[in-house]
N, CA, C, O and the ligand as a Tripos MOL2 file, in Angstrom:
@<TRIPOS>MOLECULE
protein
  289   287    73     0     0
PROTEIN
NO_CHARGES

@<TRIPOS>ATOM
      1 N          11.4700  -14.5780    8.0110 N.3       1 MET1
      2 CA         11.1260  -13.2140    7.9320 C.3       1 MET1
      3 C          11.8700  -12.4680    8.9900 C.2       1 MET1
      4 O          11.8470  -12.9010   10.1420 O.2       1 MET1
      5 N          12.5210  -11.3880    8.6950 N.am      2 SER2
      6 CA         13.2560  -10.5880    9.6850 C.3       2 SER2
      7 C          12.2930   -9.7660   10.5640 C.2       2 SER2
      8 O          11.1300   -9.5600   10.2170 O.2       2 SER2
      9 N          12.8030   -9.3180   11.6770 N.am      3 VAL3
     10 CA         11.9880   -8.5300   12.5780 C.3       3 VAL3
     11 C          11.5820   -7.2420   11.9300 C.2       3 VAL3
     12 O          10.4400   -6.8000   12.0550 O.2       3 VAL3
     13 N          12.5250   -6.6320   11.2280 N.am      4 THR4
     14 CA         12.2470   -5.2420   10.7790 C.3       4 THR4
     15 C          11.1800   -5.2500    9.6350 C.2       4 THR4
     16 O          10.4930   -4.2490    9.4300 O.2       4 THR4
     17 N          11.0540   -6.3480    8.9190 N.am      5 SER5
     18 CA         10.0560   -6.4060    7.8570 C.3       5 SER5
     19 C           8.7610   -6.9960    8.3350 C.2       5 SER5
     20 O           7.8190   -7.1150    7.5520 O.2       5 SER5
     21 N           8.6740   -7.3760    9.6030 N.am      6 SER6
     22 CA          7.4800   -8.0290   10.0680 C.3       6 SER6
     23 C           6.3360   -7.0570   10.2610 C.2       6 SER6
     24 O           6.5660   -5.8520   10.3630 O.2       6 SER6
     25 N           5.1500   -7.5340   10.3130 N.am      7 ASN7
     26 CA          3.9680   -6.7550   10.4740 C.3       7 ASN7
     27 C           3.6920   -6.4780   11.9250 C.2       7 ASN7
     28 O           3.5070   -7.4010   12.7180 O.2       7 ASN7
     29 N           3.6610   -5.1670   12.2910 N.am      8 LEU8
     30 CA          3.4700   -4.8170   13.6660 C.3       8 LEU8
     31 C           2.1180   -5.2510   14.1920 C.2       8 LEU8
     32 O           2.0090   -5.7320   15.3190 O.2       8 LEU8
     33 N           1.1110   -5.0860   13.3950 N.am      9 VAL9
     34 CA         -0.2620   -5.4040   13.8130 C.3       9 VAL9
     35 C          -0.3440   -6.9320   14.1970 C.2       9 VAL9
     36 O          -0.9020   -7.3060   15.2290 O.2       9 VAL9
     37 N           0.2140   -7.7360   13.3510 N.am     10 ASN10
     38 CA          0.2350   -9.1620   13.6140 C.3      10 ASN10
     39 C           0.9720   -9.5260   14.8550 C.2      10 ASN10
     40 O           0.5670  -10.3920   15.6300 O.2      10 ASN10
     41 N           2.0980   -8.8210   15.0260 N.am     11 LEU11
     42 CA          2.9830   -9.0630   16.1970 C.3      11 LEU11
     43 C           2.2750   -8.6640   17.4610 C.2      11 LEU11
     44 O           2.2130   -9.4140   18.4350 O.2      11 LEU11
     45 N           1.7120   -7.3980   17.4180 N.am     12 ALA12
     46 CA          1.1340   -6.8270   18.6570 C.3      12 ALA12
     47 C          -0.0970   -7.6280   19.0630 C.2      12 ALA12
     48 O          -0.3880   -7.7460   20.2530 O.2      12 ALA12
     49 N          -0.8360   -8.1870   18.0800 N.am     13 ALA13
     50 CA         -2.0830   -8.9080   18.3430 C.3      13 ALA13
     51 C          -1.8590  -10.1570   19.2250 C.2      13 ALA13
     52 O          -2.7770  -10.6820   19.8550 O.2      13 ALA13
     53 N          -0.5460  -10.6130   19.2330 N.am     14 LYS14
     54 CA         -0.2800  -11.7820   20.0570 C.3      14 LYS14
     55 C          -0.2040  -11.4000   21.5380 C.2      14 LYS14
     56 O          -0.2740  -12.2700   22.4070 O.2      14 LYS14
     57 N          -0.0650  -10.1430   21.8190 N.am     15 TYR15
     58 CA          0.1920   -9.6900   23.1710 C.3      15 TYR15
     59 C          -0.8850   -8.7940   23.7420 C.2      15 TYR15
     60 O          -0.8980   -8.5500   24.9480 O.2      15 TYR15
     61 N          -1.7850   -8.2980   22.9170 N.am     16 MET16
     62 CA         -2.7500   -7.3390   23.3440 C.3      16 MET16
     63 C          -4.0270   -7.4160   22.4450 C.2      16 MET16
     64 O          -3.9720   -7.8770   21.3050 O.2      16 MET16
     65 N          -5.1270   -6.9670   22.9830 N.am     17 ILE17
     66 CA         -6.4120   -6.9360   22.1690 C.3      17 ILE17
     67 C          -6.4000   -5.5900   21.4970 C.2      17 ILE17
     68 O          -6.2760   -4.5450   22.1360 O.2      17 ILE17
     69 N          -6.5320   -5.6440   20.1950 N.am     18 LEU18
     70 CA         -6.5440   -4.4370   19.4140 C.3      18 LEU18
     71 C          -7.9290   -4.0730   18.9070 C.2      18 LEU18
     72 O          -8.6700   -4.9200   18.4090 O.2      18 LEU18
     73 N          -8.2610   -2.8010   19.0430 N.am     19 LYS19
     74 CA         -9.5690   -2.3580   18.5690 C.3      19 LYS19
     75 C          -9.3680   -1.3440   17.5070 C.2      19 LYS19
     76 O          -8.4840   -0.4940   17.6170 O.2      19 LYS19
     77 N         -10.1520   -1.4030   16.4900 N.am     20 GLU20
     78 CA        -10.0850   -0.4720   15.3510 C.3      20 GLU20
     79 C         -10.6120    0.8650   15.8180 C.2      20 GLU20
     80 O         -11.6480    0.9660   16.4760 O.2      20 GLU20
     81 N          -9.8530    1.8950   15.4500 N.am     21 SER21
     82 CA        -10.3250    3.2940   15.7350 C.3      21 SER21
     83 C          -9.8510    4.1430   14.5660 C.2      21 SER21
     84 O          -8.6800    4.5080   14.4530 O.2      21 SER21
     85 N         -10.8030    4.4380   13.7140 N.am     22 ARG22
     86 CA        -10.5740    5.1650   12.4650 C.3      22 ARG22
     87 C          -9.4350    4.4750   11.6940 C.2      22 ARG22
     88 O          -9.5540    3.2990   11.3500 O.2      22 ARG22
     89 N          -8.3730    5.1670   11.4310 N.am     23 ARG23
     90 CA         -7.3480    4.5830   10.6000 C.3      23 ARG23
     91 C          -6.2380    3.9830   11.4050 C.2      23 ARG23
     92 O          -5.2060    3.5900   10.8610 O.2      23 ARG23
     93 N          -6.4440    3.9060   12.7340 N.am     24 SER24
     94 CA         -5.4630    3.3000   13.6160 C.3      24 SER24
     95 C          -6.0720    2.2300   14.4900 C.2      24 SER24
     96 O          -7.2890    2.0430   14.4910 O.2      24 SER24
     97 N          -5.2360    1.5200   15.2370 N.am     25 LEU25
     98 CA         -5.6900    0.5330   16.1640 C.3      25 LEU25
     99 C          -5.2860    0.9660   17.5850 C.2      25 LEU25
    100 O          -4.2150    1.5370   17.7890 O.2      25 LEU25
    101 N          -6.1680    0.6810   18.5660 N.am     26 ARG26
    102 CA         -5.8480    1.0630   19.9140 C.3      26 ARG26
    103 C          -5.9180   -0.1840   20.7760 C.2      26 ARG26
    104 O          -6.5700   -1.1730   20.4390 O.2      26 ARG26
    105 N          -5.2050   -0.0970   21.9270 N.am     27 GLY27
    106 CA         -5.2640   -1.2290   22.8100 C.3      27 GLY27
    107 C          -4.5940   -0.9250   24.1320 C.2      27 GLY27
    108 O          -3.8560    0.0500   24.2760 O.2      27 GLY27
    109 N          -4.8730   -1.7850   25.0850 N.am     28 GLN28
    110 CA         -4.2020   -1.6400   26.4240 C.3      28 GLN28
    111 C          -2.7470   -1.9100   26.3020 C.2      28 GLN28
    112 O          -2.3320   -2.9620   25.8160 O.2      28 GLN28
    113 N          -1.9620   -0.9580   26.7450 N.am     29 CYS29
    114 CA         -0.4760   -1.0370   26.6000 C.3      29 CYS29
    115 C           0.0390   -2.1720   27.4570 C.2      29 CYS29
    116 O          -0.2620   -2.1980   28.6500 O.2      29 CYS29
    117 N           0.7960   -3.1090   26.9220 N.am     30 PRO30
    118 CA          1.4380   -4.1640   27.7010 C.3      30 PRO30
    119 C           2.6980   -3.7370   28.4840 C.2      30 PRO30
    120 O           3.2780   -4.5010   29.2560 O.2      30 PRO30
    121 N           3.0780   -2.4890   28.2410 N.am     31 PHE31
    122 CA          4.3800   -2.0740   28.7710 C.3      31 PHE31
    123 C           4.2160   -1.2420   30.0580 C.2      31 PHE31
    124 O           5.2170   -0.9740   30.7220 O.2      31 PHE31
    125 N           3.0200   -0.8320   30.4260 N.am     32 HIS32
    126 CA          2.8580   -0.1900   31.6850 C.3      32 HIS32
    127 C           1.3950   -0.5150   32.2150 C.2      32 HIS32
    128 O           0.5730   -1.0920   31.5030 O.2      32 HIS32
    129 N           1.1420   -0.1290   33.4350 N.am     33 GLU33
    130 CA         -0.1830   -0.4090   34.0430 C.3      33 GLU33
    131 C          -1.2030    0.4820   33.3720 C.2      33 GLU33
    132 O          -1.4010    1.6120   33.8180 O.2      33 GLU33
    133 N          -1.8290    0.0490   32.3700 N.am     34 ASP34
    134 CA         -2.7090    0.8700   31.4980 C.3      34 ASP34
    135 C          -4.1790    0.5910   31.8990 C.2      34 ASP34
    136 O          -4.6880   -0.5230   31.7740 O.2      34 ASP34
    137 N          -4.8000    1.6260   32.3660 N.am     35 ALA35
    138 CA         -6.2820    1.4940   32.8010 C.3      35 ALA35
    139 C          -7.1590    1.6790   31.5840 C.2      35 ALA35
    140 O          -8.3170    1.2610   31.5760 O.2      35 ALA35
    141 N          -6.5950    2.3240   30.5250 N.am     36 GLY36
    142 CA         -7.3960    2.5940   29.3170 C.3      36 GLY36
    143 C          -6.8390    1.8820   28.1100 C.2      36 GLY36
    144 O          -6.4520    0.7150   28.1760 O.2      36 GLY36
    145 N          -6.8040    2.5810   27.0380 N.am     37 GLU37
    146 CA         -6.2340    2.0720   25.8020 C.3      37 GLU37
    147 C          -5.2520    3.0960   25.1900 C.2      37 GLU37
    148 O          -5.5030    3.7550   24.1800 O.2      37 GLU37
    149 N          -4.1270    3.1610   25.8910 N.am     38 SER38
    150 CA         -3.2090    4.2630   25.5220 C.3      38 SER38
    151 C          -2.3240    3.9580   24.3690 C.2      38 SER38
    152 O          -1.7460    4.8800   23.7930 O.2      38 SER38
    153 N          -2.1820    2.7290   23.9980 N.am     39 LEU39
    154 CA         -1.2760    2.3800   22.9170 C.3      39 LEU39
    155 C          -1.9970    2.4240   21.5220 C.2      39 LEU39
    156 O          -3.0500    1.8260   21.3000 O.2      39 LEU39
    157 N          -1.3630    3.1450   20.6590 N.am     40 MET40
    158 CA         -1.9690    3.3070   19.3390 C.3      40 MET40
    159 C          -1.0220    2.7890   18.2310 C.2      40 MET40
    160 O           0.1730    3.0810   18.2300 O.2      40 MET40
    161 N          -1.5570    2.0640   17.3540 N.am     41 ILE41
    162 CA         -0.8170    1.4850   16.2310 C.3      41 ILE41
    163 C          -1.2520    2.0690   14.8990 C.2      41 ILE41
    164 O          -2.4450    2.1190   14.5990 O.2      41 ILE41
    165 N          -0.3250    2.4960   14.1260 N.am     42 SER42
    166 CA         -0.6390    2.9230   12.7750 C.3      42 SER42
    167 C          -0.2340    1.8470   11.7830 C.2      42 SER42
    168 O           0.9490    1.6740   11.4910 O.2      42 SER42
    169 N          -1.2310    1.1150   11.2610 N.am     43 PRO43
    170 CA         -0.9210    0.0450   10.3740 C.3      43 PRO43
    171 C          -0.2490    0.4870    9.0520 C.2      43 PRO43
    172 O           0.5560   -0.2350    8.4630 O.2      43 PRO43
    173 N          -0.6250    1.7250    8.6150 N.am     44 ASP44
    174 CA         -0.0500    2.2730    7.3970 C.3      44 ASP44
    175 C           1.4790    2.4270    7.5730 C.2      44 ASP44
    176 O           2.2610    2.0360    6.7060 O.2      44 ASP44
    177 N           1.8670    2.9920    8.6890 N.am     45 LYS45
    178 CA          3.2630    3.3140    8.9010 C.3      45 LYS45
    179 C           4.0130    2.1680    9.6020 C.2      45 LYS45
    180 O           5.2430    2.1820    9.6650 O.2      45 LYS45
    181 N           3.2460    1.1380   10.1500 N.am     46 ASN46
    182 CA          3.8280    0.0480   10.8460 C.3      46 ASN46
    183 C           4.5780    0.4820   12.0980 C.2      46 ASN46
    184 O           5.6400   -0.0510   12.4210 O.2      46 ASN46
    185 N           3.9920    1.4850   12.8150 N.am     47 ILE47
    186 CA          4.5720    2.0110   14.0130 C.3      47 ILE47
    187 C           3.5590    2.0320   15.1530 C.2      47 ILE47
    188 O           2.3480    2.0400   14.9330 O.2      47 ILE47
    189 N           4.0860    2.0410   16.3790 N.am     48 PHE48
    190 CA          3.1750    2.2260   17.4910 C.3      48 PHE48
    191 C           3.6390    3.3650   18.4050 C.2      48 PHE48
    192 O           4.7930    3.7920   18.3700 O.2      48 PHE48
    193 N           2.7110    3.8280   19.2090 N.am     49 LYS49
    194 CA          3.0370    4.8660   20.2030 C.3      49 LYS49
    195 C           2.1360    4.7640   21.3680 C.2      49 LYS49
    196 O           0.9180    4.7470   21.1930 O.2      49 LYS49
    197 N           2.6790    4.6900   22.5980 N.am     50 CYS50
    198 CA          1.8900    4.6960   23.7950 C.3      50 CYS50
    199 C           1.8560    6.1070   24.3910 C.2      50 CYS50
    200 O           2.8980    6.6900   24.6920 O.2      50 CYS50
    201 N           0.6100    6.6580   24.5610 N.am     51 PHE51
    202 CA          0.4130    7.9090   25.1530 C.3      51 PHE51
    203 C           0.5450    7.9110   26.7020 C.2      51 PHE51
    204 O           0.5630    8.9670   27.3350 O.2      51 PHE51
    205 N           0.6330    6.7320   27.2690 N.am     52 GLY52
    206 CA          0.7430    6.6030   28.6940 C.3      52 GLY52
    207 C           2.1910    6.5650   29.1430 C.2      52 GLY52
    208 O           2.5970    7.3320   30.0160 O.2      52 GLY52
    209 N           2.9930    5.6510   28.5310 N.am     53 CYS53
    210 CA          4.4110    5.5100   28.9820 C.3      53 CYS53
    211 C           5.3920    6.0850   27.9620 C.2      53 CYS53
    212 O           6.5920    6.1830   28.2180 O.2      53 CYS53
    213 N           4.8580    6.4600   26.8100 N.am     54 GLY54
    214 CA          5.7470    7.1050   25.8190 C.3      54 GLY54
    215 C           6.5510    6.2120   24.9590 C.2      54 GLY54
    216 O           7.3650    6.6600   24.1510 O.2      54 GLY54
    217 N           6.3210    4.9180   25.1310 N.am     55 LYS55
    218 CA          7.0930    3.9100   24.3290 C.3      55 LYS55
    219 C           6.6200    4.0490   22.8530 C.2      55 LYS55
    220 O           5.4350    4.2690   22.6010 O.2      55 LYS55
    221 N           7.5050    3.9250   21.9400 N.am     56 GLU56
    222 CA          7.1950    4.0290   20.5280 C.3      56 GLU56
    223 C           8.1830    3.3500   19.6550 C.2      56 GLU56
    224 O           9.3070    3.0810   20.0780 O.2      56 GLU56
    225 N           7.8020    3.0660   18.4560 N.am     57 GLY57
    226 CA          8.7150    2.4890   17.4840 C.3      57 GLY57
    227 C           8.0180    1.5970   16.4850 C.2      57 GLY57
    228 O           6.8140    1.7030   16.2510 O.2      57 GLY57
    229 N           8.8400    0.6800   15.8810 N.am     58 GLY58
    230 CA          8.2720   -0.2570   14.9280 C.3      58 GLY58
    231 C           8.2380   -1.6540   15.4520 C.2      58 GLY58
    232 O           8.3340   -1.8300   16.6660 O.2      58 GLY58
    233 N           8.1080   -2.6680   14.6280 N.am     59 PRO59
    234 CA          8.0560   -4.0510   15.1080 C.3      59 PRO59
    235 C           9.2890   -4.4650   15.9550 C.2      59 PRO59
    236 O           9.1600   -5.1850   16.9450 O.2      59 PRO59
    237 N          10.4440   -4.0060   15.5520 N.am     60 ALA60
    238 CA         11.6730   -4.3520   16.2860 C.3      60 ALA60
    239 C          11.6290   -3.8150   17.6920 C.2      60 ALA60
    240 O          12.0060   -4.5240   18.6250 O.2      60 ALA60
    241 N          11.1710   -2.5530   17.8880 N.am     61 GLU61
    242 CA         11.1300   -1.9740   19.1670 C.3      61 GLU61
    243 C          10.0030   -2.6720   20.0160 C.2      61 GLU61
    244 O          10.1920   -2.8910   21.2130 O.2      61 GLU61
    245 N           8.8930   -3.0020   19.4230 N.am     62 PHE62
    246 CA          7.8450   -3.7260   20.1360 C.3      62 PHE62
    247 C           8.3590   -5.0440   20.6730 C.2      62 PHE62
    248 O           8.1990   -5.3490   21.8550 O.2      62 PHE62
    249 N           8.9670   -5.8130   19.8160 N.am     63 LYS63
    250 CA          9.4980   -7.1400   20.1330 C.3      63 LYS63
    251 C          10.5170   -6.9660   21.2690 C.2      63 LYS63
    252 O          10.4710   -7.6900   22.2630 O.2      63 LYS63
    253 N          11.4220   -6.0180   21.1190 N.am     64 PHE64
    254 CA         12.4330   -5.7970   22.1340 C.3      64 PHE64
    255 C          11.8160   -5.4740   23.4920 C.2      64 PHE64
    256 O          12.2680   -5.9950   24.5120 O.2      64 PHE64
    257 N          10.8280   -4.6530   23.5200 N.am     65 ALA65
    258 CA         10.1000   -4.1900   24.7140 C.3      65 ALA65
    259 C           9.4500   -5.4070   25.4300 C.2      65 ALA65
    260 O           9.5220   -5.5710   26.6480 O.2      65 ALA65
    261 N           8.7930   -6.2700   24.5550 N.am     66 ILE66
    262 CA          8.1810   -7.4610   25.0510 C.3      66 ILE66
    263 C           9.1620   -8.3540   25.7190 C.2      66 ILE66
    264 O           8.9100   -8.8830   26.8010 O.2      66 ILE66
    265 N          10.3200   -8.5320   25.0570 N.am     67 GLU67
    266 CA         11.3510   -9.3920   25.5760 C.3      67 GLU67
    267 C          11.9050   -8.8920   26.9070 C.2      67 GLU67
    268 O          12.2660   -9.6760   27.7850 O.2      67 GLU67
    269 N          11.9600   -7.5750   27.0310 N.am     68 GLN68
    270 CA         12.4640   -6.9370   28.3340 C.3      68 GLN68
    271 C          11.3830   -7.2230   29.3920 C.2      68 GLN68
    272 O          11.7450   -7.4800   30.5400 O.2      68 GLN68
    273 N          10.1300   -7.1950   29.0830 N.am     69 LEU69
    274 CA          9.0420   -7.5230   30.0380 C.3      69 LEU69
    275 C           9.1680   -8.9060   30.5410 C.2      69 LEU69
    276 O           9.1100   -9.1420   31.7480 O.2      69 LEU69
    277 N           9.3460   -9.8680   29.6130 N.am     70 ASN70
    278 CA          9.4220  -11.2900   30.0160 C.3      70 ASN70
    279 C          10.5960  -11.6330   30.8250 C.2      70 ASN70
    280 O          10.5830  -12.6480   31.5210 O.2      70 ASN70
    281 N          11.6840  -10.7940   30.7740 N.am     71 LYS71
    282 CA         12.8400  -11.0480   31.5900 C.3      71 LYS71
    283 C          12.5610  -10.6300   33.0450 C.2      71 LYS71
    284 O          13.1100  -11.2220   33.9750 O.2      71 LYS71
    285 N          11.7190   -9.6230   33.2380 N.am     72 ALA72
    286 CA         11.4860   -9.0770   34.6010 C.3      72 ALA72
    287 C          10.7370  -10.0140   35.4240 C.2      72 ALA72
    288 O          10.4530   -9.7260   36.5860 O.2      72 ALA72
    289 ZN          2.4600    2.2660   27.7580 Zn       73 ZN73
@<TRIPOS>BOND
     1     1     2 1
     2     2     3 1
     3     3     4 2
     4     3     5 am
     5     5     6 1
     6     6     7 1
     7     7     8 2
     8     7     9 am
     9     9    10 1
    10    10    11 1
    11    11    12 2
    12    11    13 am
    13    13    14 1
    14    14    15 1
    15    15    16 2
    16    15    17 am
    17    17    18 1
    18    18    19 1
    19    19    20 2
    20    19    21 am
    21    21    22 1
    22    22    23 1
    23    23    24 2
    24    23    25 am
    25    25    26 1
    26    26    27 1
    27    27    28 2
    28    27    29 am
    29    29    30 1
    30    30    31 1
    31    31    32 2
    32    31    33 am
    33    33    34 1
    34    34    35 1
    35    35    36 2
    36    35    37 am
    37    37    38 1
    38    38    39 1
    39    39    40 2
    40    39    41 am
    41    41    42 1
    42    42    43 1
    43    43    44 2
    44    43    45 am
    45    45    46 1
    46    46    47 1
    47    47    48 2
    48    47    49 am
    49    49    50 1
    50    50    51 1
    51    51    52 2
    52    51    53 am
    53    53    54 1
    54    54    55 1
    55    55    56 2
    56    55    57 am
    57    57    58 1
    58    58    59 1
    59    59    60 2
    60    59    61 am
    61    61    62 1
    62    62    63 1
    63    63    64 2
    64    63    65 am
    65    65    66 1
    66    66    67 1
    67    67    68 2
    68    67    69 am
    69    69    70 1
    70    70    71 1
    71    71    72 2
    72    71    73 am
    73    73    74 1
    74    74    75 1
    75    75    76 2
    76    75    77 am
    77    77    78 1
    78    78    79 1
    79    79    80 2
    80    79    81 am
    81    81    82 1
    82    82    83 1
    83    83    84 2
    84    83    85 am
    85    85    86 1
    86    86    87 1
    87    87    88 2
    88    87    89 am
    89    89    90 1
    90    90    91 1
    91    91    92 2
    92    91    93 am
    93    93    94 1
    94    94    95 1
    95    95    96 2
    96    95    97 am
    97    97    98 1
    98    98    99 1
    99    99   100 2
   100    99   101 am
   101   101   102 1
   102   102   103 1
   103   103   104 2
   104   103   105 am
   105   105   106 1
   106   106   107 1
   107   107   108 2
   108   107   109 am
   109   109   110 1
   110   110   111 1
   111   111   112 2
   112   111   113 am
   113   113   114 1
   114   114   115 1
   115   115   116 2
   116   115   117 am
   117   117   118 1
   118   118   119 1
   119   119   120 2
   120   119   121 am
   121   121   122 1
   122   122   123 1
   123   123   124 2
   124   123   125 am
   125   125   126 1
   126   126   127 1
   127   127   128 2
   128   127   129 am
   129   129   130 1
   130   130   131 1
   131   131   132 2
   132   131   133 am
   133   133   134 1
   134   134   135 1
   135   135   136 2
   136   135   137 am
   137   137   138 1
   138   138   139 1
   139   139   140 2
   140   139   141 am
   141   141   142 1
   142   142   143 1
   143   143   144 2
   144   143   145 am
   145   145   146 1
   146   146   147 1
   147   147   148 2
   148   147   149 am
   149   149   150 1
   150   150   151 1
   151   151   152 2
   152   151   153 am
   153   153   154 1
   154   154   155 1
   155   155   156 2
   156   155   157 am
   157   157   158 1
   158   158   159 1
   159   159   160 2
   160   159   161 am
   161   161   162 1
   162   162   163 1
   163   163   164 2
   164   163   165 am
   165   165   166 1
   166   166   167 1
   167   167   168 2
   168   167   169 am
   169   169   170 1
   170   170   171 1
   171   171   172 2
   172   171   173 am
   173   173   174 1
   174   174   175 1
   175   175   176 2
   176   175   177 am
   177   177   178 1
   178   178   179 1
   179   179   180 2
   180   179   181 am
   181   181   182 1
   182   182   183 1
   183   183   184 2
   184   183   185 am
   185   185   186 1
   186   186   187 1
   187   187   188 2
   188   187   189 am
   189   189   190 1
   190   190   191 1
   191   191   192 2
   192   191   193 am
   193   193   194 1
   194   194   195 1
   195   195   196 2
   196   195   197 am
   197   197   198 1
   198   198   199 1
   199   199   200 2
   200   199   201 am
   201   201   202 1
   202   202   203 1
   203   203   204 2
   204   203   205 am
   205   205   206 1
   206   206   207 1
   207   207   208 2
   208   207   209 am
   209   209   210 1
   210   210   211 1
   211   211   212 2
   212   211   213 am
   213   213   214 1
   214   214   215 1
   215   215   216 2
   216   215   217 am
   217   217   218 1
   218   218   219 1
   219   219   220 2
   220   219   221 am
   221   221   222 1
   222   222   223 1
   223   223   224 2
   224   223   225 am
   225   225   226 1
   226   226   227 1
   227   227   228 2
   228   227   229 am
   229   229   230 1
   230   230   231 1
   231   231   232 2
   232   231   233 am
   233   233   234 1
   234   234   235 1
   235   235   236 2
   236   235   237 am
   237   237   238 1
   238   238   239 1
   239   239   240 2
   240   239   241 am
   241   241   242 1
   242   242   243 1
   243   243   244 2
   244   243   245 am
   245   245   246 1
   246   246   247 1
   247   247   248 2
   248   247   249 am
   249   249   250 1
   250   250   251 1
   251   251   252 2
   252   251   253 am
   253   253   254 1
   254   254   255 1
   255   255   256 2
   256   255   257 am
   257   257   258 1
   258   258   259 1
   259   259   260 2
   260   259   261 am
   261   261   262 1
   262   262   263 1
   263   263   264 2
   264   263   265 am
   265   265   266 1
   266   266   267 1
   267   267   268 2
   268   267   269 am
   269   269   270 1
   270   270   271 1
   271   271   272 2
   272   271   273 am
   273   273   274 1
   274   274   275 1
   275   275   276 2
   276   275   277 am
   277   277   278 1
   278   278   279 1
   279   279   280 2
   280   279   281 am
   281   281   282 1
   282   282   283 1
   283   283   284 2
   284   283   285 am
   285   285   286 1
   286   286   287 1
   287   287   288 2
@<TRIPOS>SUBSTRUCTURE
     1 MET1         2 RESIDUE 1 A MET
     2 SER2         6 RESIDUE 1 A SER
     3 VAL3        10 RESIDUE 1 A VAL
     4 THR4        14 RESIDUE 1 A THR
     5 SER5        18 RESIDUE 1 A SER
     6 SER6        22 RESIDUE 1 A SER
     7 ASN7        26 RESIDUE 1 A ASN
     8 LEU8        30 RESIDUE 1 A LEU
     9 VAL9        34 RESIDUE 1 A VAL
    10 ASN10       38 RESIDUE 1 A ASN
    11 LEU11       42 RESIDUE 1 A LEU
    12 ALA12       46 RESIDUE 1 A ALA
    13 ALA13       50 RESIDUE 1 A ALA
    14 LYS14       54 RESIDUE 1 A LYS
    15 TYR15       58 RESIDUE 1 A TYR
    16 MET16       62 RESIDUE 1 A MET
    17 ILE17       66 RESIDUE 1 A ILE
    18 LEU18       70 RESIDUE 1 A LEU
    19 LYS19       74 RESIDUE 1 A LYS
    20 GLU20       78 RESIDUE 1 A GLU
    21 SER21       82 RESIDUE 1 A SER
    22 ARG22       86 RESIDUE 1 A ARG
    23 ARG23       90 RESIDUE 1 A ARG
    24 SER24       94 RESIDUE 1 A SER
    25 LEU25       98 RESIDUE 1 A LEU
    26 ARG26      102 RESIDUE 1 A ARG
    27 GLY27      106 RESIDUE 1 A GLY
    28 GLN28      110 RESIDUE 1 A GLN
    29 CYS29      114 RESIDUE 1 A CYS
    30 PRO30      118 RESIDUE 1 A PRO
    31 PHE31      122 RESIDUE 1 A PHE
    32 HIS32      126 RESIDUE 1 A HIS
    33 GLU33      130 RESIDUE 1 A GLU
    34 ASP34      134 RESIDUE 1 A ASP
    35 ALA35      138 RESIDUE 1 A ALA
    36 GLY36      142 RESIDUE 1 A GLY
    37 GLU37      146 RESIDUE 1 A GLU
    38 SER38      150 RESIDUE 1 A SER
    39 LEU39      154 RESIDUE 1 A LEU
    40 MET40      158 RESIDUE 1 A MET
    41 ILE41      162 RESIDUE 1 A ILE
    42 SER42      166 RESIDUE 1 A SER
    43 PRO43      170 RESIDUE 1 A PRO
    44 ASP44      174 RESIDUE 1 A ASP
    45 LYS45      178 RESIDUE 1 A LYS
    46 ASN46      182 RESIDUE 1 A ASN
    47 ILE47      186 RESIDUE 1 A ILE
    48 PHE48      190 RESIDUE 1 A PHE
    49 LYS49      194 RESIDUE 1 A LYS
    50 CYS50      198 RESIDUE 1 A CYS
    51 PHE51      202 RESIDUE 1 A PHE
    52 GLY52      206 RESIDUE 1 A GLY
    53 CYS53      210 RESIDUE 1 A CYS
    54 GLY54      214 RESIDUE 1 A GLY
    55 LYS55      218 RESIDUE 1 A LYS
    56 GLU56      222 RESIDUE 1 A GLU
    57 GLY57      226 RESIDUE 1 A GLY
    58 GLY58      230 RESIDUE 1 A GLY
    59 PRO59      234 RESIDUE 1 A PRO
    60 ALA60      238 RESIDUE 1 A ALA
    61 GLU61      242 RESIDUE 1 A GLU
    62 PHE62      246 RESIDUE 1 A PHE
    63 LYS63      250 RESIDUE 1 A LYS
    64 PHE64      254 RESIDUE 1 A PHE
    65 ALA65      258 RESIDUE 1 A ALA
    66 ILE66      262 RESIDUE 1 A ILE
    67 GLU67      266 RESIDUE 1 A GLU
    68 GLN68      270 RESIDUE 1 A GLN
    69 LEU69      274 RESIDUE 1 A LEU
    70 ASN70      278 RESIDUE 1 A ASN
    71 LYS71      282 RESIDUE 1 A LYS
    72 ALA72      286 RESIDUE 1 A ALA
    73 ZN73       289 GROUP 0 **** ****
């Protein structure tokens, strides 16, 4: 399965705890020091957006950002 066709929710669930919030999922952003639950995932659109650090995109962007974290 290629990265672009992968399911963002399944991918993100490996790195963060996701909580259901209406039609979206929220969780503590793994990309910045998040005191709350700034990262939101839209399962319908298969995209994420963090209201704390502004990171956003699809499964490919999420995976890329995780890989950048692990290098640091
Ligand atoms: Zn963030």
